[in-house]
C-alpha positions as CSV (number, residue, x, y, z in Angstrom):
1,M,0.0,0.0,0.0
2,N,1.5,3.3,-1.1
3,H,1.4,6.6,0.9
4,H,-1.7,7.8,-1.0
5,D,-3.6,4.5,-0.3
6,T,-2.6,4.7,3.4
7,T,-4.0,8.2,3.6
8,L,-7.3,7.1,2.1
9,A,-7.5,4.1,4.4
10,Q,-6.9,6.3,7.4
11,T,-9.6,8.7,6.3
12,S,-12.1,5.9,5.7
13,A,-11.4,4.6,9.2
14,G,-12.4,8.0,10.6
15,T,-9.0,9.0,11.9
16,T,-7.1,12.2,10.9
17,A,-6.0,11.9,7.3
18,E,-2.9,14.1,7.6
19,P,-1.4,14.1,11.2
20,E,1.2,16.6,10.2
21,D,-1.7,19.1,9.6
22,A,-2.8,19.1,13.2
23,L,-4.3,22.4,14.5
24,E,-2.3,24.1,17.3
25,I,-3.6,26.7,19.7
26,A,-1.5,28.1,22.5
27,G,0.9,25.2,22.2
28,I,-1.8,22.5,22.3
29,R,-2.0,20.2,19.3
30,L,-5.5,19.1,18.3
31,S,-6.2,16.4,15.7
32,S,-9.8,17.5,15.2
33,R,-10.7,20.9,13.6
34,L,-14.3,20.7,14.8
35,F,-15.2,22.4,18.1
36,I,-18.7,21.5,19.4
37,G,-21.2,23.1,21.8
38,T,-23.3,21.4,24.4
39,A,-26.5,23.4,24.5
40,G,-30.0,22.7,23.2
41,Y,-29.9,18.9,22.8
42,P,-33.0,16.7,23.5
43,S,-31.1,15.1,26.4
44,Q,-27.7,14.9,28.0
45,E,-27.3,11.3,26.6
46,I,-27.9,12.4,23.0
47,M,-25.5,15.3,23.6
48,A,-22.8,13.0,24.7
49,E,-23.4,10.6,21.8
50,A,-23.3,13.4,19.3
51,V,-20.1,14.8,20.7
52,R,-18.5,11.4,20.4
53,A,-19.7,11.0,16.8
54,S,-18.3,14.4,15.9
55,G,-14.8,13.4,17.0
56,A,-14.4,16.9,18.5
57,E,-11.7,17.3,21.2
58,V,-12.8,20.8,22.3
59,V,-16.2,21.1,23.8
60,T,-17.7,24.5,24.8
61,A,-20.3,25.2,27.5
62,S,-21.8,28.4,28.9
63,I,-20.7,29.0,32.5
64,R,-23.6,31.4,33.1
65,R,-26.2,28.9,31.9
66,V,-24.8,25.7,33.3
67,S,-24.8,25.0,37.0
68,L,-21.4,23.6,38.0
69,Q,-23.2,21.6,40.7
70,G,-26.3,19.4,40.5
71,H,-28.0,18.7,37.2
72,G,-25.8,21.0,35.1
73,S,-22.7,19.2,36.2
74,D,-23.8,16.2,34.1
75,T,-22.5,18.0,31.1
76,F,-18.9,17.8,32.4
77,Q,-19.3,14.3,33.9
78,K,-20.6,12.8,30.6
79,L,-17.7,14.4,28.6
80,K,-14.8,13.5,30.7
81,G,-11.6,13.5,28.7
82,A,-12.7,16.4,26.5
83,R,-10.9,19.7,26.6
84,F,-13.5,22.1,27.9
85,L,-13.7,25.6,26.5
86,P,-16.0,27.5,28.9
87,N,-17.7,30.5,27.3
88,T,-19.1,33.8,28.6
89,A,-22.4,33.6,26.7
90,G,-25.0,35.9,28.1
91,C,-22.5,38.6,29.1
92,E,-23.1,42.2,27.8
93,T,-20.2,44.0,29.4
94,A,-16.5,43.5,29.7
95,R,-16.8,43.4,33.5
96,D,-19.3,40.5,33.3
97,A,-17.2,38.6,30.9
98,I,-14.1,39.0,33.0
99,M,-15.9,37.8,36.2
100,T,-17.4,34.8,34.3
101,A,-14.0,33.8,32.9
102,E,-12.5,34.0,36.4
103,L,-15.3,31.8,37.7
104,A,-14.7,29.3,35.0
105,R,-11.0,29.1,35.7
106,E,-11.6,28.6,39.4
107,A,-14.3,26.0,38.9
108,L,-12.9,24.0,36.0
109,G,-9.2,24.5,36.3
110,T,-8.6,25.8,32.8
111,N,-7.2,29.0,31.4
112,W,-9.0,28.6,28.1
113,I,-12.0,30.9,27.6
114,K,-14.3,31.7,24.7
115,V,-15.2,35.4,25.2
116,E,-18.6,36.6,24.1
117,V,-19.8,40.1,24.9
118,I,-23.2,40.7,23.2
119,G,-24.1,44.2,22.2
120,D,-27.5,43.5,20.6
121,R,-30.1,41.0,21.9
122,E,-31.9,40.6,18.6
123,T,-28.9,39.9,16.3
124,L,-26.6,38.7,19.1
125,Y,-23.9,40.8,17.4
126,P,-20.8,41.4,19.6
127,D,-20.1,44.7,21.3
128,V,-16.7,45.3,19.8
129,A,-15.5,48.0,22.3
130,E,-16.5,45.8,25.3
131,L,-15.0,42.7,23.7
132,L,-11.7,44.3,23.1
133,E,-11.6,45.6,26.7
134,A,-12.4,42.1,28.1
135,C,-9.9,40.4,25.9
136,R,-7.1,42.8,26.8
137,H,-7.7,42.2,30.5
138,L,-8.0,38.4,30.2
139,V,-4.9,38.1,28.1
140,D,-2.9,40.1,30.6
141,D,-4.3,37.8,33.3
142,G,-2.9,34.7,31.7
143,F,-6.0,33.4,30.0
144,T,-5.9,31.6,26.6
145,V,-8.5,33.8,24.9
146,L,-10.7,32.8,22.0
147,P,-13.1,35.7,21.2
148,Y,-16.4,35.5,19.3
149,C,-16.4,38.5,17.0
150,N,-18.1,39.8,13.8
151,D,-16.6,39.1,10.4
152,D,-14.5,42.3,10.3
153,P,-10.9,41.9,9.2
154,V,-9.8,44.9,11.3
155,V,-11.5,43.7,14.5
156,C,-9.9,40.2,14.0
157,E,-6.5,41.8,13.5
158,R,-6.8,43.9,16.6
159,L,-7.8,40.9,18.7
160,A,-4.8,39.0,17.4
161,D,-2.6,41.9,18.3
162,L,-3.9,41.9,21.8
163,G,-2.6,38.4,22.2
164,C,-5.7,36.3,21.6
165,A,-4.8,32.7,20.8
166,A,-7.4,32.5,18.0
167,V,-10.2,34.6,16.6
168,M,-13.8,33.3,16.1
169,P,-15.6,35.4,13.5
170,M,-19.3,34.7,12.9
171,G,-20.3,32.9,9.7
172,S,-23.8,34.5,10.1
173,L,-26.2,35.1,13.0
174,I,-26.0,32.7,15.9
175,G,-28.4,29.8,15.5
176,S,-29.6,31.1,12.1
177,G,-28.4,28.2,10.0
178,M,-27.6,30.7,7.2
179,G,-24.1,29.4,6.6
180,V,-21.3,31.7,5.6
181,A,-23.1,35.0,4.8
182,N,-20.0,37.0,3.7
183,P,-17.4,34.6,2.2
184,A,-15.3,37.4,0.8
185,N,-14.8,38.9,4.3
186,L,-14.1,35.4,5.8
187,E,-11.6,34.6,3.1
188,L,-9.8,37.9,3.7
189,I,-9.7,37.3,7.5
190,C,-8.3,33.8,7.0
191,R,-5.7,35.0,4.5
192,R,-4.4,37.8,6.7
193,A,-4.8,36.0,10.1
194,K,-1.8,35.8,12.5
195,V,-3.7,33.3,14.6
196,P,-6.1,30.4,13.8
197,V,-9.5,31.4,12.5
198,I,-12.4,29.4,13.9
199,V,-15.7,30.1,12.2
200,D,-18.3,30.4,14.9
201,A,-22.1,30.8,14.5
202,G,-24.5,30.3,11.6
203,I,-23.4,26.9,10.2
204,G,-26.6,25.0,9.4
205,T,-25.5,21.8,7.7
206,A,-22.4,20.0,6.5
207,S,-22.0,21.9,3.2
208,D,-21.8,25.2,5.2
209,A,-18.9,23.7,7.2
210,V,-17.1,22.6,4.0
211,I,-17.4,26.1,2.6
212,A,-16.0,27.7,5.7
213,M,-13.0,25.3,5.7
214,E,-12.4,25.7,2.0
215,L,-12.1,29.5,2.5
216,G,-9.2,28.8,4.8
217,A,-10.7,28.6,8.3
218,A,-8.6,26.6,10.7
219,A,-11.6,25.1,12.4
220,C,-15.4,25.4,12.9
221,L,-17.4,25.7,16.1
222,I,-20.8,24.2,15.7
223,N,-23.7,23.8,18.2
224,T,-27.2,24.5,17.0
225,A,-26.8,22.7,13.6
226,V,-26.0,19.5,15.5
227,A,-28.2,19.9,18.6
228,K,-31.4,20.8,16.7
229,A,-31.0,18.4,13.9
230,D,-33.6,15.6,13.5
231,D,-30.8,13.2,14.4
232,P,-28.0,15.0,16.3
233,V,-25.7,12.0,16.4
234,R,-25.8,11.5,12.6
235,M,-25.3,15.3,12.1
236,G,-22.3,15.2,14.5
237,S,-20.8,12.6,12.3
238,A,-21.6,14.5,9.2
239,M,-19.9,17.7,10.5
240,R,-16.8,15.7,11.4
241,H,-16.5,14.5,7.8
242,A,-17.4,17.9,6.4
243,V,-14.7,19.7,8.3
244,E,-12.1,17.1,7.3
245,A,-13.2,17.3,3.6
246,G,-13.2,21.1,3.6
247,R,-9.7,21.2,5.0
248,L,-8.4,18.7,2.5
249,A,-9.9,20.6,-0.3
250,Y,-8.4,23.9,0.9
251,R,-4.9,22.3,1.1
252,A,-5.4,20.6,-2.3
253,G,-6.4,23.9,-4.0
254,R,-9.5,24.4,-6.1
255,I,-9.5,25.0,-9.9
256,P,-10.1,28.6,-11.0
257,R,-13.7,29.6,-11.9
258,R,-14.1,30.2,-15.6
259,G,-16.9,31.7,-17.6
260,R,-16.6,29.1,-20.4
261,A,-16.5,25.4,-20.8
262,E,-13.2,23.6,-21.0
263,P,-13.1,19.9,-21.9
264,S,-11.4,17.6,-19.4
265,S,-10.1,15.4,-22.3
266,P,-7.8,16.6,-25.0
267,Q,-9.5,17.4,-28.4
268,L,-6.5,16.5,-30.6
269,G,-5.9,12.9,-31.6
270,L,-9.4,11.7,-31.1
271,V,-10.3,8.3,-32.6
272,G,-11.9,8.8,-36.1
273,S,-10.8,12.4,-36.4
């Protein structure tokens, strides 16, 4: 079996096709480029099965919405072995986000934090000024900061300059399932990024994840598309393969778009001509 065949066999088995292409964030190497959320599933059991089917190593949960004791602690018990990325969902000020991050570090023993500071309740768009303030403080305090932000190349660049370990621009509105609403902006962000770009929010199905990865994203964070699917476990598996396929296609390089047909077979030397 040659190298190409080995790669195909590994992919079919569901393992990482190209180990040398592992994602690295803050010195941590991750074989999966899919991050997954834990909210909104029909049950904790289905959530755990879907996470396993997705192959995701990084799992995110809202510290403000999950009790760390009692029923809410089931989330953490059922996903032992995963790398938890607590998030500050529900925060509307830098102060609230900072306090929530500090609570998460104390309760879960991790410096990793996904920072969300929402500025508008209808669109759930980030408040950029408050987000920058929160991230500046948390980076200085030793956190590994992954901020949810809008798909603005300037904002992403400023967050990276602050020392954020990655940036997480929105594909489209949270929970909307609209996919990548502004591919030109996302491609620009990915092309200029100094840190990994993780597309967060808006992915509705596997093809959306493929597009995000083909544009150059380092990873996708997906929650609603899996949790609210008719079959979350199957959708978790679909997203796993979609992220892998999109990454492979990005590295392979797509053909250029043309406004005319071009035959795939040579026209000269045809039999009977």
